[in-house]
N, C-alpha and C positions, 0 to 999 in steps of 0.2 A: 026071283029065281036065283038060288044060291050058287049056281054054276056059271053065272054071267055077271059082268059089270054093266049095269044099265044106266045110260046117260039119256036124259030126256030134255029136249028143247035147249040145247047148248047154243048160246047166242053171243059169245064174246067175239070181239073184232068183227070179222066178216062172216062168222057162222050164222046160218039162217035157220034157227030152231032145229038143230040136228038131233035126231034120235038114233042111238046105236047100241047094240048089245054085244059086248066083247067077251068071248068065252074065256073062262079061267083055265089055268093049267094048259094053255095052248100058246102058240106063237102067232100073234096077230100083227100084220103089217098095215100101216096107214100110209097110203100113197096118193098121188095126184100131181098135177102140174105145180110149178113153183108159185107160192102165194095163194094156193087154193083153200087153205085152212087146216092143213095137216097138223102143224105145230100148235095151232090154236086149240084143236081138239085134244091132242095128246098131252101137251104140256100146260097150256093156259087153262085148260079145264080139268083134265084128269089128274095131272101132277099137282097142280095148285090145290085142288080139293083134298088130295091125299095129304099134302103138307099141312093144310089147315086142320084136318082131322087129327093128325099126329100131335100138333101143338095143343089142341083141346084135350086129346087123350093123355098127354103127358103133363097136363095142368100147367103148361108154360104161361107165365104171366107176361104175355106180350100181345098187344092189341093189333089185330090184323086190319090193314087199311081197307081191304075189300075182299069179297069172295068171288069165285068164278061165276059167270052169268049162265044159269041154267035153272030148270024147274026142279030136277032131282037127279042124284047119283046114288044108286044102290048097289050093294055087293062089293063095296070098296073098303078094304081094311085100312087102318091108319098107318100101316107100315110101308105104303107105296113110296118108292123113290126116296127113301130115307136111309142114311148110312147107319144101319144096325147090323148086329151080328147075324140075325136071321131075317132075310128079306124074301117076301113071297111074291112081290110084283116088281118087275124091272121095266123101266121105260127108257128106250134108247133113241137117240137122235142121229139117224143116218150112220150107223156103225161101220159101214163098208167104205166110207169116204177114204180115198188115198190108198186103198189096198189093191194089190194085184189079184188076178182071178184065183191063183193058187192060195193066196192068203185069205181070200174071202171064203174058200171052202173050209179052211181050218176054223174061221170065226163062226160060220154057220154050224159046224159040228159042236163047238163049245156052247152056243146058244141053245141048240136042240137038246144038249145034255142038261141044261138048266131046266128046260120044260119037262124032260123025262123025270127029273127029280121033284116034280110037283109045283114048279114055279110058273107064274104067268108072265109072259114076255110080250111087250108091245113096242114096236119099232116104227118110227117114221123112216121110210126107205124108198129108193127108186130102183135099186139093183134087181136085175132079172132073176138071178139064181136065188137071191134072198127071198124074193116073192114066191118063187116056185117051191121053196121049202116051207113056206108059211102054212099054218092050218086055216087061217082066216084072213080075208082081205077086206079092208075098208078103203074105198076110193072116194076122194074129195074132188070137187070141181064145180061146174065144168071147166071154168077158167080161173084166173087169178083175181085177187082184190074183190071189188064189188060184184064182179061176175062169177065169183066162186062162193065158197062157204056152204055148199050143198053136198049132201051125201049122194053120190052117184051109184055106188054099189056097196053091198055088204054080203059076204058069203065066202064060199070056197074058191080056190084058185081056178079050177077047171071051168067053173061057171063064170068067173070073172073074164076069162078069155072071150066069152060070147057077148060081153057088154059093149054094144055099139056106141052107147052114149059116153063112154070113157075116152079120155085123151091118152090113156096109158095102155089099156088092154089091146088095142089094135097093133101096137108095136110088139107085144108079147106073142100075139097070135100069128103075125106075119112079119118075119125078120126083114123082108124086103121094104117094109115101111120106112126104115131108117136110111135107106139109100138117098143121098143128097143129089139132086139134079145138078150136074156140072159137066164141064167140058172134059173130055178124056185127054190128059196131058202126058206126053212122053217126057221122060227124064232127059234133059239137054246136057250139053257139055259144061254149062255154067254151074259152078259149085263152090262151096266153101270147103277147104281141106284143113283139118287140124292135125298137126303132127307132133308127137311126143307128149301127149296129154298124160300127166302122171300125178295130178293133185288128188289127195285123199286116197281112195282105193283104185283109181284108174291105173292100168298096167302099161304105161308108156304106149298108148294106142294111137293109131292114125284113123281118122274118121272123115268120110266124104259125105257132105250134106248138099244135095242138089238144090239149086235155086229155081225160081219160077214155078214151084210146086208147093203143096202142103206136105211137109215132112213131119212124121211123128217119131218121138223117141220113147221107147217102151222098156220095160224091165221090172223085176220085182223090187220091193222096197229095199233101198240100200245098194242097188246094183250099180249106181254111178250116174244116173240120169241128171240129177242136179249138179253133180260134180262136173259133168261134161258141159252142160249148157249154161247154168247159172254161174258156176265158179271158174269156168275156163273160157268158153266162147264169148260170153257177155263182157267180162273185163278186157279180153283181148280186142273185141270190137270197139270198146270204149277207147282203148289206147290208140287204135288205128284211125277210127272215124272221128274221135274227139267230140265236138259239140253236135255232130250228126248222129250220135248214138244217144237216144233219150232213155235214161235209166237212173234210178235212185241208188245212192250208197255204194258206188263202186269206184269213186274217185281215188286215184293213187294206188289201186291194187294192180300189182305186176304179176303176170302169169308167163312163165318161161315155156312157151310153146311157139311153134311156127304156124302161122295162119296165112293161107293164100286164098284168093278169090274175092277179097273184100272190095276190090275195085269195081265189082259188079253191083255194089249196093250204094245207093245215094244217101240212104238214111236207115237207121235201125231204131225201132221202137220196142222197148221191153215192157211188157205189161204183166206185172207181178201181182201177188196177193197181199202186199203190205197195205196197211190202213190208208184210206184216202185223205185223212187229215189228222193233225196232231192236236188241234184246239178242241176243247170240250163242247164248243158250239158249232163245230164244222158238221156239214151234212151234205147229201147229194146235190142239193140246190147250190150250195156255195162252191163245191168242188167242180161241178160242171160249168160254172160261170153264169148260169141262168138267173141266179138270185139278184144280181145287179140289175138285170132288165126287169125282173119282177118288181123290185123296189122303185124303179123309174116309172112303171105303170101306176103304182100306188101314189107316188109323189105328184103325178100329173092329174090326179082326180080333183074334182072341184073342191071337195072338203079339205084336202091337203093343201091346196093353193090358198084357200080362205084362211087357214090357220098358219100359213107360212112354213109348212113342213118341207124339209129337204129330204133327199133319199136316205140320209143318215137316221131319220126318225124310224125307219122301217128295218133297222138292223139291231139285233140284240147286243152286238158288240160296240154300238155307237150310242148316240144320244137317246135313242128310243128304247134301249134295253132297260130292264128292271134294275134298280140300283141295289136292291137287297140280295137277289140271287145271281146278279151279274148276267142276266139273260138266259140262265139255265132252266128256269121254271121249277127248280127243285133245290131243297136245302139238305145238306148231309148232316145227320144227327149221329153222334157217337153213342153206342149202346154198350160199350165195355169190351174189354179184351181185344181191342183193335178193330172191332166191327162197327160198321156204319149202315144206316138205312137212309134211303132217299124219301123225303116227304115233300108234297107240293108247297111251293112258296106262297105264304098267305098274302104277301104284298101284291103279287100280280095274279094270284089264282092259278099259278102253274103255266101262265101264258108266256112268260119270259119278256114281255113288253110292258111299257108304262100303260096305265089305263086309257090315257088320251089317244094312244096309237090305235087302240081297238075301236075307236069311233070312226075311223076311216075305212071305207069299204070300196071294193072294186067289184062291180056287178053283184052286190050283196054279200061279198066274202071279205073277211078281214085278212090281214097278213098271216095271222096264226091259222086261219081256216085253210089258206093256200099251202102253208108248210105241212099241214096235217093231211093234205090230199095225197093219194097214191099217184104214181106216174100216169097210170091209166086215166084217173079222174082229172088230173091236171091237163093232160093232152086234150081232153074234151073241153075243159074250161077255157084254155088259152087259144083254142082254134079261132082264127080270125083276128086275134088280138096282137100276136107277135110271132112272126115267121121263124125267127131264130130260136125262140123258146120251144116252139112246136117241133122244129127239126131235131133238137137235142132230145126232147121227150120221145119222139118217134124212134130214134136210134136206141134209146134205153128200152123201149118196148121190144124192139127187134132182138136185143140180146137177152131177153127174158126177165127184165127188171121192172115190168109194169106194176108189180105189187108193192114195191117199197114206197115210203112216203118221202116227199121232198125234204122234209125237215128231220128225217131219222138220224139220230146221233151216231157218229161214226163208231163208237165202241160197240154198238149193237149190230154192226154190219160185218158179216163174215168175210173171210179172205176171198172166197170165190165170188161173193157179191161185189167186193171192192174191185176185183180184177175186171169184172164185166162193166162196172161203172167207168173204170179207166178206159176200157176198150171203146165204150160208147162216146166218151169225151173225144178220143182220137178220131173216131169215124165220123163224128158230127162236124169235124173241121173240113170235110170234103174228101172224096176218094178219086180225085183226078190225077194225083201223082202216081208215078210208076217207079219200079225198082226200089221199093221200100221193103225191108225185112221186119216182120212182126214176130216177136218171140213171146209165147205164152206158156204158163205153167198150169197144167190141168184146168183149162178154161171151163169145162163142163161140170166142175165140182158142185154138187148139190142141185143139179138140174134134172128135171124129168126127161124122158125120151123125147117128148114133144118139144120142150124148150131147147134140148141139146141139138135137135135137128135144125131148128131155126138158127141157132148160133153157128152151127157148122155151115149152113147155107150162106150166112153172112161172111164167114171167113173165106169160103170158096169164091165169093164175089170179089174179094180183095185179090186173090190169086188170078182170077180171070182178067182183072184189070191190069195185070203185069207186075204184081208184087209176089213176095215169098212169105210163107208162114212156117214157123217151127213150133211144134207143141210137144210138151212132155205129157204123157197120158197113160192111164191104166185101162180106161173104158174100151172094151173090144169093139163096140159100135162106132166110137169115134175113130179108133185106129183103122177100122175097116174102110172108113171114108177118106183116109189119107192117100196121097199119091205114092208115097215112099215111106218105108219104116226102117228105123235103126233100133235094134234090140240089144240091150246090155244084160249081162248076167255072168254065169247062170244063176248064182244066188246073190245074197247081199253081203256087204262087208268085204272080208278078204276073199270070199268066193265070187265076188262080182268084179266089175271094172274092165270087162272085156266085151268087144262086139261079138255076139254069138250068131247074129243073123242080120241081114240087110237086104232090101229090095222092095218090090211092090207087095201089097197085102196078099195078092194071089201067090206070089213067090214064097212068102213066109208060111202060107198055109201048107205048102208042099216041102218045106224045109225041116228036116228031122232035128236040126239043132235048135230050132225056134221053140220057145215055150208058149208065147202068146199066139203063135200061128194056129194052134189047135182050138182057140177060142174066137178066131176071126170069122166073119160072115161072108 
């Protein structure tokens, strides 16, 4: 059929022989819970096949390592996702991330204009308004990782709303679905007060942030949210609390503002979106600290004891790492003009370990097998083996990270994913402490409604336990579930930097000065 792109039996990563027909010259959204297979379908299948065909079409003398796993793809021109003057197919990865609702409306208008001009647009997306404006919906799931990879729905938006098997559709059909069960918290007298904030575009403002609640900071892009929280409040808290403020890269930064109320905080933990590791071999297992315990379990096996292997044999950075690729499993080849490609290391077969390390197994799994497990798979594997490992994996699941692999290299982990891994690491240490302030920057970035609700529930548990949470956010669902909101604006840059509204979500909905109030639920 010339009017559709037909994909048959796509099976890369967790896809389970997915068949889908994407209409041409239409806007199609591929949605689903995090890790359900959306990107595997859109990018690892469709985009990669388009790239392969382009290289063949242009007679490029470059050997492709592999092709996407599927039986057939028809109706796909070689111009997909290639930087040419005339492009007929666009593939976007969550284009609304970080945008205010007003900015999303402008983006949707631009994309619909592309479609009106005869282009085909495919987007991996979670945003409600973006989906409502789509001509076609493909929903993946039902869950993440090995429990995902199936096509749950394919068709028009109105029919999608009736799909009871979807994890996404119920939130679109019933806005009450996103309400997080929590205690109703009155705003108390305990608060942080910032006076004279004037960094960047802030207009010498005074801001009251209540403690003991979840406070959301909203505003259009460039309105001053980061200037207020990341560049003013956080450095000032570091100055006042010193080692009791856990944050990266703010040592020695002086902010000339007056801050009161810090005496009500025992500790401040800032969870940002910076990478979780700087080493090429760092990964979620090393960052969360569970890798040391995993290595101890391998070193305690009968085979390891017979060979006299220490825990160092099960680290790519130590004696067990491949000496050729230095534990990376890949070699970089220069192909000219400053460009490189990564090819599997022949010495270790891409494993990153010495061959003899692969002879040691824990319940039938090598150390590489374990690193290649998703968090969900690892949680099942380590059940009954190590309580601490299981605790960390359980918290990772609760923050919506069940789909990542333990050994996933940090450069491939997004900022939003890095932030949730950091949050899981902190929460796995125990939640008995009180009077801790948690500061997060857009914690639900890249999450589906289903996963966002789980994460918000976890954050509300922190507040219920006697702590405080401050989040900067754009998502109206998330902001609707805050106890208190501070909105900056009205515009960005020189048009921003002022507090235009503050109060409970209900109060902002009735505040004529508020922009976000009209989008709250």
